[in-house]
TIZA-907368 format. One record per residue (C-alpha): x, y, z. Coordinates in steps of 0.5 Angstrom, whole numbers, plus 2048, in hexadecimal, padded with zeros to 3 digits. Each point is the difference from the previous one (the first is absolute). Layout:
REM TIZA-907368
X, Y, Z;
...
This chain:
REM TIZA-907368
8AE, 88C, 8CD;
7F9, 7FF, 804;
7FB, 805, 802;
802, 801, 807;
807, 802, 7FE;
802, 806, 805;
802, 807, 7FD;
807, 7FF, 804;
801, 7F9, 7FC;
7FE, 802, 7F9;
805, 807, 801;
806, 7FB, 802;
7FF, 7FC, 7F9;
806, 801, 7FC;
7FC, 803, 7FA;
7FC, 805, 804;
806, 806, 7FF;
802, 7FD, 7F9;
801, 806, 7FB;
801, 7FD, 7F9;
801, 7F9, 7FE;
807, 800, 801;
7FF, 800, 807;
7FD, 7F9, 800;
802, 7F9, 7FD;
7FE, 7FA, 7FD;
7F9, 7FF, 7FD;
7FE, 806, 805;
805, 805, 7FB;
7FD, 7FD, 7FA;
7F9, 802, 802;
801, 807, 803;
804, 801, 7F9;
7FA, 7FE, 7FC;
7FC, 804, 804;
804, 806, 7FF;
7FF, 800, 7F9;
7F8, 800, 800;
7FF, 807, 800;
804, 802, 7FA;
7FE, 7F9, 7FC;
7F9, 803, 801;
801, 807, 7FE;
805, 7FE, 7FA;
7FA, 7FB, 7FE;
7FB, 806, 800;
804, 805, 7FC;
803, 7FA, 7FB;
7F9, 7FD, 7FF;
7FD, 807, 7FE;
805, 801, 7FB;
800, 7F9, 7FD;
7F8, 801, 7FF;
801, 807, 7FD;
804, 7FD, 7FB;
7FD, 7F9, 7FF;
7F9, 801, 802;
7FF, 808, 800;
7F8, 7FF, 800;
800, 7FC, 807;
806, 805, 802;
7FB, 806, 7FF;
7FA, 7FD, 803;
805, 7FE, 806;
802, 808, 800;
7F9, 802, 801;
7FE, 7FC, 805;
807, 802, 804;
7FE, 807, 7FF;
7F9, 7FF, 803;
803, 7FC, 806;
805, 806, 801;
7FA, 805, 800;
7FC, 7FC, 805;
807, 7FF, 804;
801, 808, 800;
7FA, 801, 802;
800, 7FB, 806;
807, 802, 802;
7FE, 808, 800;
7FA, 7FE, 804;
805, 7FD, 806;
804, 806, 7FF;
7FB, 805, 801;
7FD, 7FC, 806;
807, 800, 803;
801, 807, 7FF;
7FA, 802, 804;
802, 7FB, 805;
807, 803, 800;
7FD, 807, 801;
7FC, 7FE, 805;
805, 7FD, 805;
805, 806, 7FF;
7FA, 804, 803;
7FE, 7FC, 806;
802, 802, 807;
804, 7F9, 801;
802, 802, 807;
7F8, 801, 802;
7FE, 7F9, 7FC;
806, 7FC, 804;
7FE, 803, 806;
7FB, 7FB, 801;
805, 7FB, 800;
806, 7FE, 805;
806, 801, 7FC;
805, 803, 805;
804, 7F9, 800;
801, 800, 7F8;
808, 802, 7FE;
802, 802, 7F9;
806, 7FE, 7FD;
802, 804, 7FA;
806, 7FE, 7FC;
803, 805, 7FC;
805, 7FD, 7FB;
805, 804, 7FC;
806, 7FF, 7FC;
803, 807, 7FD;
7FA, 805, 800;
801, 807, 803;
800, 801, 807;
7FA, 805, 7FF;
7FC, 7FA, 7FD;
801, 7FC, 806;
7FF, 806, 805;
7F9, 801, 7FC;
7FE, 7F9, 801;
801, 800, 808;
7FD, 807, 801;
7FA, 7FE, 7FC;
800, 7FA, 806;
801, 805, 805;
7FA, 804, 7FE;
7FB, 7FB, 800;
7FB, 800, 806;
802, 7F9, 803;
803, 7FF, 806;
808, 801, 7FF;
802, 7FC, 806;
7FD, 7FA, 7FC;
803, 801, 7F9;
807, 7FD, 7FF;
804, 802, 7FA;
805, 7FB, 7FD;
805, 804, 7FC;
802, 7FB, 7FB;
807, 802, 7FC;
804, 7FC, 7FC;
807, 7FF, 801;
802, 800, 7F9;
7FD, 807, 7FF;
806, 803, 804;
802, 804, 806;
7FB, 805, 7FE;
7FA, 7FC, 800;
802, 7FD, 807;
801, 807, 803;
7F9, 803, 7FD;
7FD, 7FA, 804;
804, 802, 807;
7FF, 807, 7FF;
7F8, 7FF, 7FF;
800, 7FC, 807;
804, 805, 804;
7FB, 805, 7FD;
7FA, 7FD, 801;
801, 7FA, 805;
7FD, 804, 806;
7F9, 801, 7FC;
7FF, 7F9, 7FF;
7FF, 7F9, 804;
806, 7FE, 7FD;
805, 800, 7FA;
804, 7FB, 7FD;
806, 801, 7FB;
801, 7FA, 7FC;
806, 7FF, 7FC;
7FE, 7FB, 7FB;
807, 7FC, 7FF;
803, 7FF, 7F9;
801, 7F9, 7FD;
7FC, 7FC, 804;
7FF, 7F9, 7FD;
7FA, 7FE, 7FD;
7FD, 807, 7FF;
7FF, 805, 7FA;
802, 807, 800;
7F9, 803, 802;
7FB, 803, 804;
7FD, 7F9, 803;
807, 7FE, 804;
800, 807, 802;
7F9, 800, 804;
801, 7F9, 802;
807, 802, 804;
7FC, 806, 802;
7FA, 7FD, 803;
805, 7FA, 803;
804, 806, 803;
7FA, 803, 803;
7FE, 7FA, 803;
806, 7FE, 803;
802, 807, 803;
7FA, 803, 802;
7F9, 7FB, 7FF;
803, 7FA, 804;
803, 804, 806;
7FA, 804, 801;
7FB, 7FA, 800;
7FC, 803, 7FA;
7FB, 7FB, 7FE;
801, 7FF, 7F9;
7F8, 800, 7FE;
800, 807, 803;
805, 802, 7FA;
7FE, 803, 7F9;
806, 800, 7FC;
800, 805, 7FA;
805, 7FF, 7FB;
801, 807, 7FC;
804, 802, 7FA;
804, 806, 802;
7FC, 805, 7FC;
7FA, 7FE, 804;
7FC, 806, 803;
7FA, 7FE, 804;
7FA, 805, 802;
7FF, 801, 808;
7FB, 7FB, 801;
803, 7FA, 7FC;
802, 7FC, 806;
7F9, 801, 804;
7FD, 7FE, 7F9;
804, 7FA, 800;
7FF, 7FE, 807;
7F9, 800, 7FF;
800, 7FC, 7FA;
805, 7FB, 804;
7FB, 800, 806;
7FA, 7FF, 7FC;
802, 7FB, 7FB;
7FE, 7F8, 802;
807, 7FE, 801;
805, 805, 800;
806, 7FB, 800;
7FE, 7FD, 7FA;
7FF, 806, 7FC;
804, 805, 7FC;
7FE, 808, 800;
801, 804, 7F9;
7FF, 807, 800;
800, 804, 7F9;
807, 802, 7FD;
7FF, 807, 7FD;
806, 803, 7FD;
7FF, 807, 801;
806, 802, 804;
803, 803, 7FA;
7FB, 800, 7FB;
800, 807, 7FD;
808, 7FF, 7FF;
7FF, 7F9, 7FC;
7FF, 800, 7F9;
7F9, 7FE, 7FC;
802, 7F9, 7FF;
803, 7FF, 807;
7F9, 803, 803;
7FC, 7FC, 7FB;
804, 7FA, 802;
800, 801, 808;
7F8, 801, 800;
7FF, 7FA, 7FC;
803, 7FC, 805;
7FC, 804, 806;
7FA, 7FE, 7FB;
801, 7F9, 800;
801, 800, 807;
7F9, 803, 802;
7FD, 7FB, 7FB;
803, 7FB, 804;
7FE, 802, 806;
7F9, 7FF, 7FE;
801, 7F9, 7FE;
803, 7FE, 807;
800, 7F9, 7FE;
805, 802, 7FB;
804, 804, 804;
807, 7FF, 802;
806, 804, 804;
803, 805, 7FC;
806, 805, 801;
7FE, 804, 807;
7FC, 7FB, 804;
7FE, 7FE, 807;
800, 7F9, 803;
800, 7FD, 807;
807, 7FF, 804;
7FD, 7F9, 802;
7FF, 7FE, 7F9;
806, 802, 7FD;
804, 7FD, 806;
7FD, 7F9, 7FF;
802, 800, 7F8;
807, 803, 801;
7FE, 807, 7FE;
801, 802, 7F9;
804, 7FB, 7FB;
808, 802, 7FF;
801, 7FD, 7F9;
7FB, 803, 7FB;
7FE, 807, 7FE;
7F9, 800, 801;
800, 800, 807;
7FA, 804, 801;
7FB, 7FC, 7FD;
804, 7F9, 801;
7FE, 801, 807;
7F9, 800, 7FF;
801, 7F9, 7FD;
804, 7FE, 805;
7FB, 801, 805;
7FA, 7FD, 7FC;
804, 7FA, 7FF;
802, 7FF, 807;
7F9, 801, 802;
7FD, 7FB, 7FC;
7FC, 805, 7FC;
7FD, 803, 806;
803, 807, 7FF;
7FE, 807, 7FC;
802, 807, 7FF;
7FB, 805, 803;
800, 807, 7FC;
800, 806, 804;
7FE, 805, 7FB;
805, 805, 803;
806, 803, 7FC;
807, 800, 801;
804, 806, 7FC;
806, 7FD, 7FC;
804, 803, 7FA;
7FF, 800, 7F9;
806, 7FE, 7FC;
804, 806, 7FE;
808, 801, 7FE;
804, 806, 7FD;
7FE, 7FF, 7F9;
7FA, 7FD, 7FC;
804, 7FA, 7FD;
802, 7FE, 807;
7F9, 801, 803;
7FD, 7FB, 7FA;
806, 7FB, 802;
7FF, 800, 807;
7F8, 7FF, 7FF;
801, 7FA, 7FC;
805, 7FD, 805;
7FB, 802, 806;
7FA, 7FD, 7FC;
805, 7FA, 7FE;
802, 7FF, 807;
7F8, 800, 802;
7FE, 7FB, 7FB;
806, 7FB, 802;
7FB, 7FF, 805;
7FE, 7FA, 7FB;
805, 7FC, 803;
7FB, 7FF, 806;
7FB, 7FC, 7FB;
805, 7FA, 800;
801, 800, 807;
7F8, 801, 801;
7FF, 7FA, 7FB;
805, 7FB, 804;
7FD, 802, 806;
7F9, 7FE, 7FE;
803, 7F9, 7FD;
804, 7FF, 807;
7FB, 802, 805;
7FA, 7FC, 7FF;
7FD, 803, 807;
7FE, 806, 7FC;
7F9, 7FF, 7FD;
7FF, 7FE, 7F9;
7FB, 806, 7FE;
805, 805, 803;
806, 7FD, 7FC;
7FC, 800, 7FA;
7FE, 807, 801;
806, 803, 801;
804, 7FD, 7FB;
7FB, 803, 7FB;
800, 807, 803;
807, 800, 7FF;
801, 7FD, 7FA;
7FB, 804, 7FD;
803, 806, 803;
807, 800, 7FD;
7FD, 7FD, 7F9;
7FC, 806, 7FF;
805, 805, 803;
805, 7FE, 7FB;
7FC, 7FF, 7FA;
7FA, 804, 800;
803, 807, 7FF;
804, 7FD, 7FA;
7F9, 7FD, 7FD;
7FD, 806, 801;
805, 804, 7FC;
801, 7FB, 7FA;
7FA, 7FC, 800;
7FC, 804, 7FB;
805, 800, 7FB;
803, 7F9, 800;
7FB, 7FD, 7FC;
801, 806, 7FB;
807, 800, 7FF;
801, 7F8, 801;
7FA, 7FD, 7FD;
801, 801, 7F8;
7FC, 803, 7FB;
7FA, 7FB, 800;
7FF, 802, 807;
801, 808, 7FE;
7FA, 7FF, 7FB;
7FB, 7FE, 805;
7FB, 805, 804;
803, 7FD, 806;
807, 803, 7FF;
7FD, 807, 7FE;
7FC, 800, 806;
805, 7FD, 805;
804, 806, 802;
7FA, 805, 801;
7FC, 7FB, 804;
807, 7FF, 805;
801, 807, 800;
7F9, 802, 802;
800, 7FB, 806;
807, 802, 802;
7FE, 807, 800;
7FA, 7FE, 804;
805, 7FD, 805;
804, 806, 801;
7FA, 804, 803;
803, 7FC, 806;
806, 805, 7FF;
7FB, 806, 802;
7FF, 7FD, 807;
807, 7FE, 801;
802, 808, 7FF;
7FB, 802, 805;
803, 7FB, 805;
807, 802, 7FE;
7FE, 808, 801;
7FD, 7FE, 807;
806, 7FD, 803;
805, 805, 7FD;
802, 806, 805;
7FE, 807, 7FD;
805, 804, 7FD;
801, 807, 803;
7FC, 806, 7FD;
806, 803, 7FE;
803, 7FA, 7FD;
804, 802, 7F9;
7FB, 7FD, 7FA;
7FB, 7FD, 805;
7FB, 800, 7FB;
804, 7FC, 7FB;
803, 7FB, 805;
7F9, 7FE, 802;
7FE, 800, 7F8;
805, 7FB, 7FF;
7FF, 7FC, 806;
7F9, 7FF, 7FD;
803, 7FF, 7F9;
805, 7FB, 803;
7FB, 7FA, 800;
800, 800, 7F8;
806, 7FC, 801;
7FD, 7FA, 804;
7FF, 7FC, 7F9;
808, 801, 800;
802, 7FF, 807;
7FC, 7FA, 801;
804, 7FD, 7FB;
807, 803, 801;
800, 7FF, 808;
7FB, 7FB, 800;
800, 7FA, 7FB;
807, 801, 7FE;
803, 7FF, 807;
7FB, 7FB, 801;
801, 7FB, 7FB;
808, 802, 801;
7FF, 7FE, 807;
7FC, 7F9, 7FE;
805, 7FE, 7FB;
806, 801, 804;
7FD, 7FC, 806;
7FE, 7FB, 7FA;
808, 7FF, 7FE;
802, 800, 807;
804, 807, 800;
7FE, 802, 807;
801, 807, 803;
805, 7FF, 805;
800, 807, 803;
7FB, 805, 802;
800, 807, 7FC;
7FF, 806, 804;
7FC, 805, 7FD;
804, 807, 800;
7FC, 805, 804;
800, 807, 7FD;
7FC, 805, 805;
800, 807, 801;
7FF, 800, 808;
800, 807, 800;
7FA, 802, 7FC;
């Protein structure tokens, strides 16, 4: 593949929309299969190596543990600073008058296509998403809605889509009802095929007949629980018009899981805010930012690569790597540092909530399937500068490695050499001091939880003054952060290593698990 290869020709390669090794043949299949094992090999090698050293070389293990704890303390400080900077940027952007700011630009030609995919979510939730768009300050005649229902969800989902169209069609530029057919070949049961079908339906039935230029359309792929602030589209449009190359850029808001935050359990709140905090940190490291959950992309860029992939789970992050490879590395994600509100995971019982949190985290962490795709693309596409290929390889491998191993190491490291190192090591001064050294370093690192608590409270809706047990509710909302050492292991490291191990053994996830939604919309 030479450096003059066009986006179109690269996107037509048979491996461009590959999902897993089984989609390839011959040496390409062998290579891709080996790459699928890389994340798990790195993570398991780390865990087994520290266990082996604790047994056979406990002194070396102890010094490595102290070095790791120092590294973690510095990393926590580094990440906390990024979180603080983004917190300030987010708060600032929420207070900006985007109508005034964008007034110096010509933006009346820009259309917003909003895709709302849903499965068996209640009608009230679908309507809440539509009403938040209707409440936006953007010209509604330039907002196109695609209500993307699944045929497999049954007649009620189809009926909801048609009722919403009938009720709101006169208030938007256009509404398309796209009923994604069941059982199409080469597709998984998931969000990617649904939103791609919806985009193609809008293109065929409205965009092309109305001769709307593709480069004038920004596509927002929302989850159905997404609720936007009134100035969201003005903010997004400003970033679109002021970035260097909007058709080689994705735009990422910050997901705030606060629609139902007071209805959620403490564990659910911590898990939800942990996801938000990580996205806030990534927003300050734009070179590492990819698309996640609700995101926005130029229609022109999406059309050139055939929209989202239909044969794999992690479509929201895969689309970034599709476009990155198709553009020979000349593609990036812009952090707009503006929120969209979504739902924390809840269920009728605590046990069901915990199960749903784990399954949602596993689905997100199944995004590790993008690592072999990225590495395979870097091997095949030599037009991407070597420096970029090496950089993204290191960033992605380190990210997935640290996610799966660091929480486990923090939990276990201070005690492994003492438990496994034998009597000779336990008689040393180092063995006596090791638990105290690791404890003090980890306590210092946990000071970052104070910032996390402050940020969380700033985004949580205020409870009414007459709310029952109001003070108690706020107290436990603060105390919940003591759960973090456990939640990052149970809902971070374990599903992370689970996903990596499953990928390594070729046990692919064949169906998108839709997180059940439970929200009291009448509150």
